[in-house]
N, C-alpha and C positions, 0 to 999 in steps of 0.2 A: 504494500500500500504506500502511495506517495504521501508521506507525512513527516519524514525526518529532516533534520537540519542540512542534509547533504544537497537538498534541492533548493533552488532560489524561489523567492516569493512569487514571481510570475507563474512558475510551475505549480506551486502549492495552491495558488488561487484557483487554478483550473481543476486540479486533481486531488488535493488533500482530503482524506476521509472518504473518498469516492472510488469505487471500482465498478466496472461494468456489471450489470445484473447477471448472476450466474445462470439464471433460467432463460432470460430473453436476450441478453447481450445489450440491453439498454444502457446508453452511456450517461444518462442523467438518472439520479436516484428517483425511485418511485415516491409518489405522494401517498403516504399511508393515512388515508382519511377514515379513521375509526377511533372509537373511544375505548374499546375493551378488546382483550386478547384471550384466546382459548388457553386453558391450562389442562395438562394431562392429569393433574390431581391437585389437591390443596397446596398452593405454594410451588407447584412444579410447572414452570413455563420456560419459554425460550428467550428470556431476558426482558420481556415486556408483559405487564399485566393490565395497566390502565394508562391512558395517554397523558394524563396530568403528571404521572410519575416518570414516564419515559415514552418516546415515540421514535421509530426508526428514522424518519425524515429529520426530526429535531436532532437526533444523535449525530447524523451526518453533518448537519450544519455546525454543531458544536465542535466536532473534530476538525472541520475545515478552518473555522475561525481561530481555534486554539493553535493550529499549526502556523497560521499567519502571524500570531502574536508570540510565537516561540514558547507556548505555554504547555504545561503538563495536562491541564484540563480547561474546558470551557463550558459555560452554562448559558443557554438562551432563555430570554424572557419576552413577555408580551409587549414591553415598551422599555425605553431607556429609564423611565421613572420606576418601573417595576424592578429593574436591575439595581437601581440605586436603593430602593426600598429594602431589597434583600440584603444588601451590604450593611445598611444601617441597622437591620434587625440582628446583626451579630453583636450589637452593643447592648449594654444593660443600663438601667437608670443610674445616673451619676457619672457615667462615662463622658469623656470630653472629646469633641471633634474640632480640629482647626481646619478651616477651609479658606480658599482664596476669595478675596473680596469681590472678584469679578467672575461670577459663575452664571450659568443659565438660570433664568428666572424660576423655572420649574424645580430646579435643584434647591434654590434658596427657599422656595415655598415648602418643599418637603422638609427641609431642615427645621425651619422656624414654626411652621403652622401644623405640622404633623408629628414630627419626632420630639421637638422641644417640650410640648405638653406632656409627653410620656416620660420625661425626666432626663433626656439626653441633653448635654450642654454643648453649645456651639460658640466658637470665636472666629470671626473673619479677620484676615490680615492680608497685607500685600505679600503674596507668595514669592515675589521676586526678591524679597528682602530676607536673607537667611537669619539675620540678627532678630528680626521681628518674629520669625518662627521659633527660634531658641527662647526668646523672651516670653512667648505665649504657652510654652509647654508647662504642664502641671503633672503631678503624679497620677491624675485621672485621665490624662490624654491617651486615647487608644487608637485614634485614627487621624490621619492628615489627608485632606481631599484637595486635589489639584486639577484644574483644567489648564492645559497648555498645548496649543494656544488657547487663551481664555475667550469667553463669549460675553460681550461683543468686542472688548477692547484689545483682543489679541495679545495679551501679555504672555511673555515667555518665562516659564519657571525652569530653573536648572534642576532637572530630575535627579541626576547623579548625586549632586551635593545635598539636595533635599532628602534623598534616600539615606545618605550617610548620617544625617542628623537623626532621622527616625530610627535607624537601626540601633543606635546607641541605647535607646530606651524601649526597644522591641515594639515600636509603634507601627501599625500597618499604614503603608502609603498607597493610596488609591489614585490612579491617574485616569482622568476622563480623556480618552484618546480619540474622541469623535471627530474633531476638526482635522487632526493630523493623519489618522488612519494608520494601520500597520505598515502601509507603504512609506509613510513619511516619518514614522517614529516607532521605536521599539522600547517602551517603558520598562518592561520586565528585565530586559538586558541591562538597563541602566539602574536597576535596584528596586523598582517598585514592587509592592506586594501583589497588587491586583490592577487590572485594566478594565475600565468599563466603557461601553459604547452604546450610543443610540444607533442601532442598525437601520433605523429609519433613514438615516442620512447617507453618507458616502458608501457604506458597505453594500446596501441595497442599490442605491443610486438612481432609482427610477420613480420615486415619489408615489409608490403604490403599496407600501408596507409600513406598519408601525411595529418596532421591535427593539429589543435590548440584548446586551451580551456582557458577560464577565469572563475574564481569563485570569488564571493564577497558577503559580507553581507551589503555593503553600498548601500542603496536603491537609492541615488542620482546617484552614479556611475553606478548602474544597468540601470537606465533610459537612461543615456548618451550612454552606450555601446549598448543597444538594438537599439537605433536610428542609431548608427554607423554601427552595424552589418548589418542592413538592407540597409543603404545608401551606404556604401562602397562595400558591396556585396561579401566579401571574405568568403563565407560560404562553408561548406563541402557538398558533395553529400550524398543522403540518403544511398547509398551503403557503402560509407566510414564510415558513422556513425554506420551502422550495424556491420562493421568489427571491429571498436573500441569497441563496446559493447561486441562483442564476445571475444575480447582480455581481456577486463577488468575482466571478470568472473574468470580468472585464475591469475589475477595480484598478490594477496597476496601470493599464492603458488610459483609463478615464482620468486617474489622478494626474498623470503627466500632462494631459491637455488642460485640466482645471488649473494647475499651478502655472503652466506656461502663460495662459491667457490672463490669469490674475496678476502675475508679475508685470506683464505688459500694460494692463489697464491701470494698475497702481502707479506706475511710473508716469503715464500720461496725465493722470488725474492731478498730479502735483502742480502742473502748470496752469490749471484752470482757476481764473480769478474768483469764482464763487466758492471754491473749496478752501476752507480754512486750514485743514490738515488732513493728511492721508495716513492711515494706520495699516501697515502691512509689514510682517516680519522680514520680508525680503528687501526692504528699503534700508539703506545704511542709516537713515534718520531714526529708525525704530530702536528704542533703547535696548531691546532684547535681541538685536540682530546677530551679534556675535555668538550668543548662547544658542540661538536657532541654527546658525551655521554648524555649530559643533554637534548638536544632538538630533537634528532633523535632516531628512533627505528631501530637500525642496522646502518651500515655505507655505504651501497650502493654497487652497482656492478661495479663501475668504478675505474680504477687504472691508474695513470700516473707514468712514470719512465723515468729516463735519462740514456742513454748509453754513456759510454766513446767512444771516436772516432768520435763524431759528425755525420754529414750527411752520410758519407760513412758507418759507423757502423749501423746507423738506417735503411738506404736503404737495406743493406744486411740482416738485421734482418727481415724486413717486407717482403722481397721477399722469404725468406726461410720458412715462416709460411705455414702450411698445414691445420690445423684445424681452427685456427683463419683466418678470411678473411680480407685482406687489403681493407678497405672501410670506407667511411664517415658514419655518423649517429651512433646510439647506441640503447641499450635497447631492442634488439630483442632476440629471442631464440638462435640465432647463435652468436658465439663470433666474435668480430671485433677488428681490430687494425688499428690505423691511425697515421699519422704524422701531428700534429697540425700546425706547421710552414708552411708546404706546402699544407695542405688540409683545414681543418675547420677554421683555423685562418689566412689564407694567406692574407685576406683583412685588417688585422691589421698591421700598419706600423712596419717595422723590428726593429726600435729602441725601440718601445713600447713592442714588443714581447721579446726582449732581457732583458728589465728592469723587466719583469714579470717572467723571467726564462723559457720562451717558446723557447728553444734552438733548434738547428738542431739535437740534440741527444734525444729530448723528444718524447716519444711514449705514446699514450693514448689507453688503452684497455677497451672495453666493454665486460665483462665476461658473456658468455651465459649459456646455460643449459646443455652443453655437460658434460661428466664425468670429474671431476676435474683432475684425473690422466692423461687422454688423453690431456687435456689442458696444464698440466705441462710438459708432454713429448714434446709437440709441442713447447712450449716456450724455454725449455732447448735446444732442437735441433736447433732452430733458433739462440739462443745465441751462441751456439758453432759454427755455420756456420758464424755468424758475427765476432766472435773472430778469426777464421781462415782467413777470408777475411782481417781483420784489421792487423793481423800479417804479411800476405803476402804483403800487401801494405807497411807496415813499413820496411820490409826487402828489398823490391823493391827500396824504397826511399834511404835506406842506401847504396845500391850498385849502 
């Protein structure tokens, strides 16, 4: 079976965990759409008894994604939030979690509105500052949660040095690798305890699945997670697993196009008068550029930028787009644009958004697979439309 480290990631994406069907020769795994499996006697079965506990299509996906992350094991879930919830349920009341101050709004909501009332303690810090991490550790700290690149400010955290800090006190380090993907970053090889993904995004890549995934080499954590996966029940359907497997086969090729186009567009955006700043790890102006060069393979397909004129300017920009679609989510073949303050990060308090730089003028782009010149024409046209709208508004105000 193609699953070991002797094969490169492009080969693993196509073959890992998958062999042609021995009965039919089918080169894609079957979709096992059922809930229950026959047993020869009580507790005597062929490895599966009930699809919440395990399903052949899900097992194939788990083996494939684990191979991409260089992991001993992988567990698939019904959403990225379900995967996050399972990891958080390895904690007990009084346990302390340190997390990056720039995380996906749904993660922040889970931390503070779901788990905090159950007695889990949370502290948010700038994860790019190792001294801030050291100063936030307590005897109760059991987990450190990092997004890198982060969402939506694309902060870059040094995984290896963060892992060294955590290892001294046997603290589990979880890396959300959704933005980078296994193609762009290998957190377990850099010392992380676990990697979490929203498979909804780049891994699936076609905007037709909601799913999540966890990879780890920690066998104790694996046993805890397998129990929680079955007990909490937030598992994906066999059909969703099949769709993610289909998407993963082209992941390395897709990611190359995503990051090539994103790098091109980010460079061009810097020269636009309406653009206050462009945030992209591939730009030398990005504070985490050198760290990203060291630990990433490419700089990803996500760009954030701030427009002059605040909310009115950003609204006009988003409404004028034609190739980019104004929508939440990311990582699909189509290009998306969104307004973090009103959309993906609306659940984060306004004061915290302001302190992070998530202003009313901030736009986040997920650069898709369309031709880069068509994408640039669309962005330029929307910028010009926003500029006209802003100038009209200013003239209106003056008179």
